[in-house]
Kinemage of the C-alpha trace (Angstrom):
@kinemage 1
@onewidth
@group {chain A} dominant
@subgroup {mainchain}
@vectorlist {calphas} color= white
{ca leu a 1} P 0.000 0.000 0.000
{ca val a 2} L 1.410 3.398 -0.954
{ca thr a 3} L 0.196 6.458 0.965
{ca ser a 4} L 1.264 9.473 2.964
{ca ser a 5} L -1.887 9.769 5.075
{ca pro a 6} L -1.355 9.153 8.816
{ca arg a 7} L -5.020 8.155 9.221
{ca leu a 8} L -4.682 5.479 6.550
{ca cys a 9} L -1.359 4.356 8.051
{ca arg a 10} L -3.019 3.600 11.383
{ca ser a 11} L -5.911 1.727 9.735
{ca ala a 12} L -3.594 -0.317 7.524
{ca gly a 13} L -1.357 -1.129 10.497
{ca glu a 14} L -4.351 -2.501 12.380
{ca leu a 15} L -4.910 -4.865 9.449
{ca gly a 16} L -1.243 -5.940 9.346
{ca ile a 17} L -0.592 -4.183 6.045
{ca gly a 18} L 2.821 -2.598 5.471
{ca ile a 19} L 2.988 0.884 3.992
{ca val a 20} L 5.540 2.475 1.665
{ca pro a 21} L 4.856 6.238 1.566
{ca tyr a 22} L 5.327 7.688 -1.885
{ca ser a 23} L 7.661 10.678 -2.185
{ca pro a 24} L 8.165 11.288 1.563
{ca ile a 25} L 10.212 14.431 0.880
{ca gly a 26} L 7.537 15.846 -1.410
{ca arg a 27} L 9.417 15.343 -4.706
{ca gly a 28} L 12.349 17.198 -3.197
{ca phe a 29} L 10.228 20.043 -1.839
{ca phe a 30} L 11.383 19.580 1.773
{ca gly a 31} L 14.919 19.256 0.432
{ca gly a 32} L 14.568 22.864 -0.744
{ca arg a 33} L 13.819 22.248 -4.420
{ca gly a 34} L 11.864 25.171 -5.748
{ca val a 35} L 12.200 27.201 -2.551
{ca thr a 36} L 15.908 27.643 -1.919
{ca glu a 37} L 17.069 26.679 -5.387
{ca gln a 38} L 15.699 27.312 -8.840
{ca val a 39} L 13.927 24.477 -10.654
{ca ser a 40} L 15.045 24.546 -14.278
{ca asp a 41} L 12.455 24.993 -16.995
{ca glu a 42} L 13.437 21.566 -18.393
{ca ser a 43} L 12.680 19.811 -15.103
{ca asn a 44} L 9.590 17.586 -14.867
{ca leu a 45} L 8.869 19.312 -11.563
{ca lys a 46} L 7.853 22.465 -13.445
{ca arg a 47} L 4.892 20.458 -14.757
{ca his a 48} L 3.896 19.181 -11.311
{ca pro a 49} L 0.901 21.116 -9.904
{ca arg a 50} L 2.600 21.790 -6.550
{ca phe a 51} L 5.634 23.348 -8.262
{ca ser a 52} L 3.694 25.538 -10.698
{ca ala a 53} L 4.410 29.227 -10.171
{ca glu a 54} L 1.195 30.163 -8.355
{ca asn a 55} L 1.101 27.034 -6.168
{ca leu a 56} L 4.796 27.152 -5.380
{ca glu a 57} L 4.391 30.658 -3.986
{ca lys a 58} L 1.555 29.407 -1.757
{ca asn a 59} L 3.542 26.321 -0.665
{ca lys a 60} L 6.699 28.200 0.258
{ca his a 61} L 5.216 29.078 3.660
{ca leu a 62} L 4.999 25.329 4.436
{ca tyr a 63} L 8.682 24.923 3.678
{ca leu a 64} L 9.532 27.881 5.912
{ca lys a 65} L 7.486 26.358 8.756
{ca met a 66} L 9.259 23.023 8.258
{ca glu a 67} L 12.614 24.783 8.209
{ca glu a 68} L 11.779 26.428 11.554
{ca leu a 69} L 10.696 23.101 13.068
{ca ala a 70} L 13.852 21.437 11.722
{ca arg a 71} L 16.071 24.036 13.408
{ca lys a 72} L 14.374 23.139 16.688
{ca his a 73} L 15.322 19.479 16.130
{ca gln a 74} L 18.798 20.332 14.770
{ca cys a 75} L 18.233 18.699 11.406
{ca ser a 76} L 17.275 19.595 7.860
{ca pro a 77} L 13.646 19.936 6.704
{ca ala a 78} L 14.060 16.768 4.588
{ca gln a 79} L 15.361 14.824 7.595
{ca leu a 80} L 12.466 16.035 9.732
{ca ala a 81} L 9.964 15.028 7.037
{ca leu a 82} L 11.476 11.535 6.929
{ca ala a 83} L 11.664 11.287 10.725
{ca trp a 84} L 7.981 12.241 10.954
{ca val a 85} L 7.062 9.512 8.459
{ca leu a 86} L 9.251 6.971 10.285
{ca his a 87} L 7.429 7.762 13.541
{ca gln a 88} L 4.035 6.856 12.028
{ca gly a 89} L 4.518 3.177 12.892
{ca asp a 90} L 6.810 0.186 12.567
{ca asp a 91} L 4.922 -0.935 9.467
{ca val a 92} L 5.649 2.356 7.659
{ca val a 93} L 8.826 2.226 5.548
{ca pro a 94} L 9.558 5.305 3.420
{ca ile a 95} L 11.941 4.916 0.529
{ca pro a 96} L 13.124 8.391 -0.464
{ca gly a 97} L 14.629 8.496 -3.915
{ca thr a 98} L 17.888 10.284 -4.571
{ca thr a 99} L 20.744 10.273 -7.022
{ca lys a 100} L 23.261 11.898 -4.679
{ca ile a 101} L 25.302 10.100 -1.993
{ca lys a 102} L 25.204 13.160 0.298
{ca asn a 103} L 21.390 13.032 0.208
{ca leu a 104} L 21.439 9.294 0.899
{ca asp a 105} L 23.658 9.900 3.952
{ca ser a 106} L 21.349 12.692 5.098
{ca asn a 107} L 18.300 10.448 4.648
{ca ile a 108} L 19.932 7.717 6.737
{ca asp a 109} L 20.700 10.269 9.468
{ca ser a 110} L 16.960 10.934 9.806
{ca leu a 111} L 16.820 7.619 11.682
{ca lys a 112} L 18.672 9.343 14.557
{ca ile a 113} L 15.922 11.941 15.087
{ca lys a 114} L 13.700 10.999 17.989
{ca leu a 115} L 10.306 12.685 18.107
{ca thr a 116} L 7.908 12.689 21.039
{ca glu a 117} L 4.116 12.539 20.714
{ca asp a 118} L 4.079 16.297 21.340
{ca asp a 119} L 6.643 16.808 18.554
{ca leu a 120} L 4.513 14.749 16.148
{ca lys a 121} L 1.405 16.747 17.050
{ca glu a 122} L 3.272 20.041 16.597
{ca ile a 123} L 4.595 19.041 13.173
{ca ser a 124} L 1.177 17.758 12.068
{ca ser a 125} L -0.510 20.970 13.201
{ca gln a 126} L 2.051 23.173 11.424
{ca ile a 127} L 2.335 21.197 8.163
{ca arg a 128} L -1.219 20.239 7.261
{ca glu a 129} L -2.247 18.400 4.119
{ca glu a 130} L -5.187 20.763 3.574
{ca asp a 131} L -2.779 23.728 3.368
{ca val a 132} L -0.895 22.313 0.369
{ca ala a 133} L -1.659 24.103 -2.914
{ca gly a 134} L -1.837 21.997 -6.066
{ca gly a 135} L -2.746 18.420 -6.815
{ca arg a 136} L -0.848 15.372 -5.604
{ca ser a 137} L 0.109 14.069 -9.031
{ca tyr a 138} L 0.824 15.330 -12.490
{ca thr a 139} L -2.360 16.477 -14.216
{ca ser a 140} L -1.702 14.119 -17.138
{ca leu a 141} L -1.664 11.155 -14.713
{ca ala a 142} L -4.728 12.105 -12.645
{ca his a 143} L -6.827 9.421 -14.348
{ca thr a 144} L -4.492 6.735 -12.917
{ca asn a 145} L -5.186 7.749 -9.301
{ca trp a 146} L -6.682 5.160 -6.932
{ca asn a 147} L -10.043 6.951 -6.782
{ca his a 148} L -10.555 6.211 -10.489
{ca ala a 149} L -9.959 2.476 -10.058
{ca asp a 150} L -12.675 0.052 -10.994
{ca thr a 151} L -12.258 -2.585 -8.309
{ca pro a 152} L -14.719 -5.445 -8.736
{ca lys a 153} L -17.008 -6.144 -5.794
{ca lys a 154} L -16.848 -9.602 -4.177
């Protein structure tokens, strides 16, 4: 099961289903892509709804909040995002993609970040899914989303 929803994670865990969150660093967003560095016009990210000019401007405040929370935990925003996902349950295993060894090392270091229940609540209240501008997937792939599946009834 692939998801990033904490509510679904808890329900799946109760059923003994493992979860692999898709894009736990938000396609590089919490790594600073698009906020602290320029995304080139040739990049596929420019076509992603959350990185489009108007949505990116709206989403930058989420990155700044995450950056502030990360300073509190003495880590990077990407590490805090991964640590938060890792604290959602033992059956939740994020696999962040990267092509750079330094990012791989940084991702591994997120395992060292220990978050309390209060920390998790604070992060969840500051970085809320409903505050994210733009769709979850590329517009051209929207028809492949789970809510368009035609699952036969038993």
